[in-house]
Each structure stands twice: as structure tokens, then as C-alpha cells.
C-alpha positions as CSV (number, residue, x, y, z in Angstrom):
1,X,168.6,93.7,140.5
2,X,165.3,94.7,139.1
3,X,163.1,91.9,137.9
4,X,162.6,91.8,134.1
5,X,158.9,90.7,133.8
6,X,159.2,90.2,130.1
7,X,156.3,92.5,129.2
8,X,153.8,90.9,131.4
9,X,151.3,93.6,132.4
10,X,149.5,93.6,135.7
11,X,149.3,94.8,139.3
12,X,147.0,92.3,140.8
13,X,147.9,90.5,144.0
14,X,147.6,87.1,142.2
15,X,150.2,88.2,139.6
16,X,152.4,89.8,142.2
17,X,152.8,86.4,143.9
18,X,153.8,84.9,140.6
19,X,156.5,87.6,140.2
20,X,157.8,87.0,143.7
21,X,158.2,83.3,142.9
22,X,159.8,84.2,139.6
23,X,162.4,86.3,141.3
24,X,163.4,83.4,143.6
25,X,163.4,80.6,141.0
26,X,164.9,82.3,137.9
27,X,168.6,82.5,139.1
28,X,168.6,78.8,139.9
29,X,168.9,75.8,137.5
30,X,165.8,74.0,138.9
31,X,163.3,72.6,136.5
32,X,160.1,74.5,136.4
33,X,156.6,73.5,135.4
34,X,154.3,76.4,134.3
35,X,150.6,75.7,134.4
36,X,147.7,77.8,133.5
37,X,144.7,78.0,131.1
38,X,145.2,78.5,127.4
39,X,145.8,82.2,126.6
40,X,147.2,83.3,130.0
41,X,150.6,84.1,128.7
42,X,152.7,81.1,129.8
43,X,155.4,81.5,127.2
44,X,155.9,85.2,128.2
45,X,156.4,84.0,131.8
46,X,159.0,81.4,130.6
47,X,160.8,83.9,128.6
48,X,161.0,86.2,131.7
49,X,162.3,83.2,133.6
50,X,165.1,82.8,131.1
51,X,165.8,86.6,131.0
52,X,166.4,86.7,134.8
53,X,168.4,83.5,134.8
54,X,172.2,83.1,134.8
55,X,171.7,81.6,131.3
56,X,170.1,84.8,129.9
57,X,173.1,85.4,127.5
58,X,172.7,81.8,126.1
59,X,169.9,80.4,123.7
60,X,166.3,80.3,124.6
61,X,164.8,77.5,122.5
62,X,161.1,76.9,122.5
63,X,159.2,73.9,121.0
64,X,155.5,73.3,121.0
65,X,155.0,69.6,121.7
66,X,151.4,69.7,120.5
67,X,152.1,71.4,117.1
68,X,154.6,68.8,115.7
69,X,153.5,65.3,114.7
70,X,154.9,62.8,117.1
71,X,156.8,61.0,114.5
72,X,158.8,64.2,113.8
73,X,159.0,65.5,117.3
74,X,161.8,63.2,118.3
75,X,164.0,64.4,115.5
76,X,163.2,68.0,116.3
77,X,164.1,67.5,120.0
78,X,167.2,65.3,119.7
79,X,168.3,65.7,116.0
80,X,169.1,62.9,113.6
81,X,172.0,61.4,111.7
82,X,172.3,61.2,107.9
83,X,170.2,58.2,106.6
84,X,168.2,57.8,109.8
85,X,165.0,58.0,107.8
86,X,163.8,58.8,104.4
87,X,164.8,62.4,103.3
88,X,167.5,62.5,106.2
89,X,170.1,63.5,103.6
90,X,172.4,65.1,106.2
91,X,173.0,65.0,109.9
92,X,171.1,67.7,111.9
93,X,171.3,68.8,115.5
94,X,168.0,69.0,117.6
95,X,166.7,71.6,119.9
96,X,168.5,70.4,122.9
97,X,171.9,70.7,121.1
98,X,171.0,74.1,119.9
99,X,170.1,75.2,123.4
100,X,173.3,73.9,125.0
101,X,174.2,76.3,127.9
102,X,170.7,77.8,127.7
103,X,167.0,77.0,128.2
104,X,164.7,74.6,126.5
105,X,161.0,75.5,126.7
106,X,158.7,72.4,126.2
107,X,155.3,74.0,125.6
108,X,152.2,71.8,125.9
109,X,154.2,69.0,127.3
110,X,150.9,67.2,128.2
111,X,150.5,66.4,124.5
112,X,153.7,64.5,124.2
113,X,153.6,60.8,123.4
114,X,154.6,58.4,126.2
115,X,157.5,57.0,124.2
116,X,159.1,60.3,124.0
117,X,158.4,61.1,127.6
118,X,160.9,58.4,128.6
119,X,163.6,60.2,126.5
120,X,162.9,63.5,128.2
121,X,163.2,61.7,131.5
122,X,166.6,60.6,130.5
123,X,167.7,64.1,129.6
124,X,166.6,65.3,133.0
125,X,168.3,62.5,134.8
126,X,171.5,62.0,132.8
127,X,171.9,65.4,131.0
128,X,172.5,63.5,127.7
129,X,170.7,62.9,124.5
130,X,170.9,60.4,121.5
131,X,170.2,61.5,118.0
132,X,167.7,59.5,115.9
133,X,169.9,56.9,114.1
134,X,172.8,57.6,116.2
135,X,175.1,55.2,118.0
136,X,176.4,57.4,120.9
137,X,175.1,59.9,123.4
138,X,175.9,63.6,123.7
139,X,176.1,65.6,126.9
140,X,173.9,68.7,127.0
141,X,173.8,71.4,129.6
142,X,170.3,72.9,129.4
143,X,167.7,74.1,131.8
144,X,164.3,72.5,131.1
145,X,161.1,74.5,131.6
146,X,157.8,73.0,130.6
147,X,154.3,74.3,130.3
148,X,150.9,72.9,130.0
149,X,147.2,73.8,130.2
150,X,146.3,70.2,131.3
151,X,146.0,68.9,134.8
152,X,149.0,66.5,134.7
153,X,148.0,64.8,138.0
154,X,144.8,63.8,136.2
155,X,146.8,62.7,133.2
156,X,149.1,60.6,135.3
157,X,146.1,58.9,137.0
158,X,144.6,58.1,133.6
159,X,147.9,56.7,132.3
160,X,148.5,59.4,129.7
161,X,151.5,60.9,131.5
162,X,154.4,59.3,133.1
163,X,154.4,59.7,137.0
164,X,158.2,59.8,137.2
165,X,158.5,62.4,134.6
166,X,155.7,64.5,136.2
167,X,157.7,64.6,139.5
168,X,160.9,65.4,137.7
169,X,159.3,68.4,135.9
170,X,157.3,69.7,138.9
171,X,160.3,70.6,141.0
172,X,159.1,74.2,141.0
173,X,155.5,74.7,140.1
174,X,154.5,78.2,138.7
175,X,150.8,78.7,138.1
176,X,149.7,81.6,136.0
177,X,146.2,82.8,137.1
178,X,143.4,83.1,134.6
179,X,142.4,86.7,133.7
180,X,139.1,86.4,135.6
181,X,141.1,86.1,138.8
182,X,143.3,89.1,138.1
183,X,140.8,91.9,139.0
184,X,141.5,95.2,137.4
185,X,144.4,93.9,135.3
186,X,141.6,93.5,132.7
187,X,141.5,97.3,132.3
188,X,145.2,97.8,132.4
189,X,145.6,95.2,129.6
190,X,142.6,96.6,127.6
191,X,144.1,100.1,127.6
192,X,147.5,98.8,126.7
193,X,146.2,96.8,123.7
194,X,143.9,99.6,122.5
195,X,146.8,102.0,122.6
196,X,149.1,99.7,120.7
197,X,146.5,98.8,118.0
198,X,145.2,102.4,117.6
199,X,148.9,103.5,117.1
200,X,149.5,100.7,114.6
201,X,146.4,101.8,112.6
202,X,147.1,105.5,112.9
203,X,143.8,106.4,114.6
204,X,143.2,108.5,117.6
205,X,143.4,106.7,120.9
206,X,140.0,105.0,121.9
207,X,138.8,105.5,125.4
208,X,136.6,103.1,127.3
209,X,133.3,104.3,128.8
210,X,132.7,103.5,132.4
211,X,129.9,101.2,131.6
212,X,132.2,99.4,129.0
213,X,134.8,99.1,131.7
214,X,132.4,97.5,134.1
215,X,131.4,94.9,131.5
216,X,135.0,94.1,130.7
217,X,135.7,93.5,134.3
218,X,132.6,91.4,135.0
219,X,133.1,89.2,131.9
220,X,134.9,86.0,132.7
221,X,137.3,85.9,129.7
222,X,137.4,82.2,128.9
223,X,140.1,82.9,126.3
224,X,142.1,84.9,128.9
225,X,144.5,87.5,127.7
226,X,144.6,86.3,124.1
227,X,140.8,86.8,123.9
228,X,141.1,90.3,125.4
229,X,143.8,91.2,122.9
230,X,141.7,90.1,120.0
231,X,138.6,92.1,121.2
232,X,140.7,95.2,121.6
233,X,142.1,94.8,118.1
234,X,138.6,94.4,116.7
235,X,137.5,97.6,118.6
236,X,140.3,99.6,117.1
237,X,139.0,98.7,113.6
238,X,135.3,98.7,114.1
239,X,134.5,101.3,116.8
240,X,133.0,104.3,115.2
241,X,133.4,107.0,117.9
242,X,136.3,108.0,120.1
243,X,134.8,106.3,123.2
244,X,134.0,102.6,123.3
245,X,130.4,102.0,124.3
246,X,128.8,98.7,125.3
247,X,127.2,98.4,121.9
248,X,130.6,98.3,120.3
249,X,131.5,95.1,122.2
250,X,131.1,91.7,120.7
251,X,127.6,90.1,121.0
252,X,129.2,87.1,122.9
253,X,130.3,89.4,125.7
254,X,127.0,91.4,126.0
255,X,125.0,88.1,125.9
256,X,127.0,86.7,128.8
257,X,127.2,89.8,130.9
258,X,124.3,92.0,129.8
259,X,124.4,95.9,129.7
260,X,124.5,96.8,133.4
261,X,122.2,99.7,134.1
262,X,123.7,101.0,137.3
263,X,127.5,101.4,136.9
264,X,129.9,102.7,139.4
265,X,132.9,104.7,138.2
266,X,136.2,102.8,138.2
267,X,139.5,104.3,139.2
268,X,143.0,102.8,139.1
269,X,145.4,103.3,141.8
270,X,148.9,101.8,142.3
271,X,147.7,98.4,143.5
272,X,144.2,97.6,142.0
273,X,141.3,99.3,140.3
274,X,138.2,99.7,142.4
275,X,134.8,101.1,142.1
276,X,134.5,104.7,143.4
277,X,133.6,105.4,147.0
278,X,130.3,107.1,146.1
279,X,129.0,103.9,144.5
280,X,125.7,102.6,146.1
281,X,126.6,100.1,148.8
282,X,124.4,97.1,149.4
283,X,121.9,97.7,152.2
284,X,123.3,94.5,153.9
285,X,126.8,95.9,154.0
286,X,128.3,96.5,157.4
287,X,129.4,99.9,158.8
288,X,133.0,100.7,158.0
289,X,135.5,99.5,160.6
290,X,136.1,102.0,163.4
291,X,139.5,103.7,163.7
292,X,140.9,105.7,166.6
293,X,141.9,109.3,166.1
294,X,145.5,108.2,165.8
295,X,144.9,105.6,163.2
296,X,144.1,101.9,163.2
297,X,143.0,100.3,166.4
298,X,143.4,96.5,166.9
299,X,140.5,94.7,168.5
300,X,141.2,93.7,172.1
301,X,140.0,90.8,174.2
302,X,137.4,92.9,175.8
303,X,135.8,93.5,172.4
304,X,135.5,89.7,171.9
305,X,134.1,89.2,175.4
306,X,131.6,92.0,175.1
307,X,130.0,90.4,172.1
308,X,129.8,87.0,173.9
309,X,131.9,85.2,171.3
310,X,134.8,82.8,171.3
311,X,137.9,83.4,169.2
312,X,136.7,81.4,166.1
313,X,133.2,83.1,166.1
314,X,134.9,86.6,166.6
315,X,137.3,86.0,163.7
316,X,134.5,84.7,161.5
317,X,132.5,87.8,162.2
318,X,135.5,90.1,161.4
319,X,136.1,88.2,158.2
320,X,132.5,88.5,157.1
321,X,132.5,92.2,157.8
322,X,135.6,92.8,155.6
323,X,134.2,90.7,152.8
324,X,130.9,92.6,152.9
325,X,132.8,95.9,152.9
326,X,135.0,94.7,149.9
327,X,132.0,93.6,148.0
328,X,130.2,96.9,148.6
329,X,133.2,98.9,147.4
330,X,133.6,96.6,144.4
331,X,129.9,97.0,143.6
332,X,129.5,93.2,144.2
333,X,132.1,92.3,141.4
334,X,133.8,89.4,143.1
335,X,137.1,89.4,141.3
336,X,137.6,93.1,142.3
337,X,136.5,92.4,145.8
338,X,139.0,89.5,146.0
339,X,141.7,91.9,144.9
340,X,140.8,94.3,147.7
341,X,141.1,91.5,150.1
342,X,144.3,90.1,148.7
343,X,142.9,86.7,148.1
344,X,141.9,84.6,145.0
345,X,138.4,85.0,143.5
346,X,137.8,81.3,144.0
347,X,138.7,81.6,147.7
348,X,136.2,84.5,148.2
349,X,133.5,82.5,146.4
350,X,134.2,79.5,148.6
351,X,134.0,81.6,151.8
352,X,130.8,83.0,150.7
353,X,129.3,79.6,149.9
354,X,130.2,78.3,153.3
355,X,128.1,81.2,154.8
356,X,125.2,80.3,152.5
357,X,125.9,83.3,150.2
358,X,126.3,83.3,146.5
């Protein structure tokens, strides 16, 4: 059965690993904790989780724990009986009852008050709820998926989040990577948003100049996908020509990145977008790896011995050559180089730091 990714757009290796985990976890009833920075699309991922689950034909009920005052949140979650408080003129079911048989999505659960965390723990343990002002309990059959942009381990250490609830929620952790670690997904998303907004505003489709593409990829997108979407909507309104030039971009982006003078062309293949082969390589870059006439040749023991190296030093040398080649191909853009290597941007940066390189 083909995985329904819920409209999440991307081809990066970091996102592919999320989809692989999604495919394994969705058919189960295990509790899932989705983490990621604000604007990365956590709710889209949770909706995809529900769509691929055995509960997909049952309700999906989201609730933003940080958007509802804590004195009202309990009633929203568990419902209330008539007369439970002022203005409670009739009994009302809560979100858990409405979601019976389906999925409850507790967004921004890190914002939840400690007193309510105890009651969520009871739902997870006993599969039952009690309405505000009620005298009995009701059984509910729901799958709970939570999301947060906070570091809950830090919140536990500071006493702001219950340790027992954290471990109950964190059965299956799913981390959505920030946009800066998704390489050329930036361009896929930018083109998608531009096409959508231009169509909505009945204007010809805008193109991105190669220099603009380079700037978009290099910028670190602190607001993630949400920020990129807002920028593309702004361009669909304010850009004068048919091609988006660096001058059309918000000053915030240009101030952070600058207008790069030498820009390599970017092309998108089925896996990632990379700078073209004819881009100028760094003088310090190694020669490309040698191949035999029949294809790839594995290094042999004699290669290591001829260089006077032990296994660790030989593997370190090989790793450095591959990193240098990836950086040269990506015009020293680290998130693209990381994509070529199939590792996270932070992993590449850490490896370079260990070798005294920035």
C-alpha cells in the first residue's frame, strides 16, 4: 500500500527517513511524540500518521494546548456536565469523546499545565476520562499523538513537565527536521508555493533566477516552511517581472546571506538538487575517486598498506575526500553537501570541526 504523505513535499534524505518511520508506525496504535521547530509542519505529519492508520475512517481531533486558557482546556479535552461551572447550561462532550475510535492530536503539549498532565496520563494508562463536574468515568478508545517544539527532557529536568507522562508519550519519537537541514527541498517547496499563489492571484507563473535559488538554499529559514510560504506569497504579489531576482527578496534574507556574486547553476534530480558539475571547485578539493573501466572498485588491503595507514586513518582519509568532493559539488553549501553524503547538516559540520575546518 502506497504511503499517504499528507501533502508533505520533499525528497531530502532527512525527510525520507521520517517517511520510513511513518510507514512503520502508522498502522500501530502506539503513542507517538512528534518534535520539531515551529513551522516545520508537525500537524501535517500527524495528519499523515492518522491517514495511514487503521483508524483513518474515524475522527481526527486536534487541539492546541497552548492556544486555550488552562482553565478552559480541561473542559475542552474531557467535556463537562450541566452546572459544572458558570455558563455550563448543558452537558457537553470533550475532544476525547468526540474522537472515540480515532486519533486525538495534542499539539504544543509542552504548554500544558501540570495539573492537566496528570489527567492525560490517566487517559493513556486507563483509557478513561471523567467530565468536569461528573461523578463517573467513561471509557474511550483513542490513539494519542502529541507534538511540541520544546525539549521535553529539559522541561522534565526543570520540573515543568511530568517525567512519567513524558515516557508514556515518547513511545515512538518522530522528529521533523528543520528546513535548513533538508537541502534542496527548499527549492521544491518554493516552486510549489509560487505556483499555488500565482494561480490563486491569476498571474503568470514566476520563475526563480539561479542567483535567487542559491540565496534561498543558503538562508537558514528560522521560521522553517511557514516562513518560506509567507515569502513566496509576498513575491507573488510584489515581484514586478516574470523572474524573481535577489532584489525582490525581503531585506531580512539579503542582510543575512548577502547577494552572492559567483553562483553555480542548480539542477534538481530525483533525489536532491545539486550545483552543476561545471561549478568552480575549491582548489583544496581532492581529485574525484577513481573507478575501474567496469565501474566502481572497492579499496583493497594493499591500498591501505601502500599509504602506510592503519584502518582508522585510512577510513578517515576516505571520509575527508568524500566530504571535500561533496562540498565542492555543492559550491560549499553545507546543507546540500550533507544531502549528497546522505547525512545531516549538523553531522557534517561536526565532522568538519573535528578536523579543524569550519
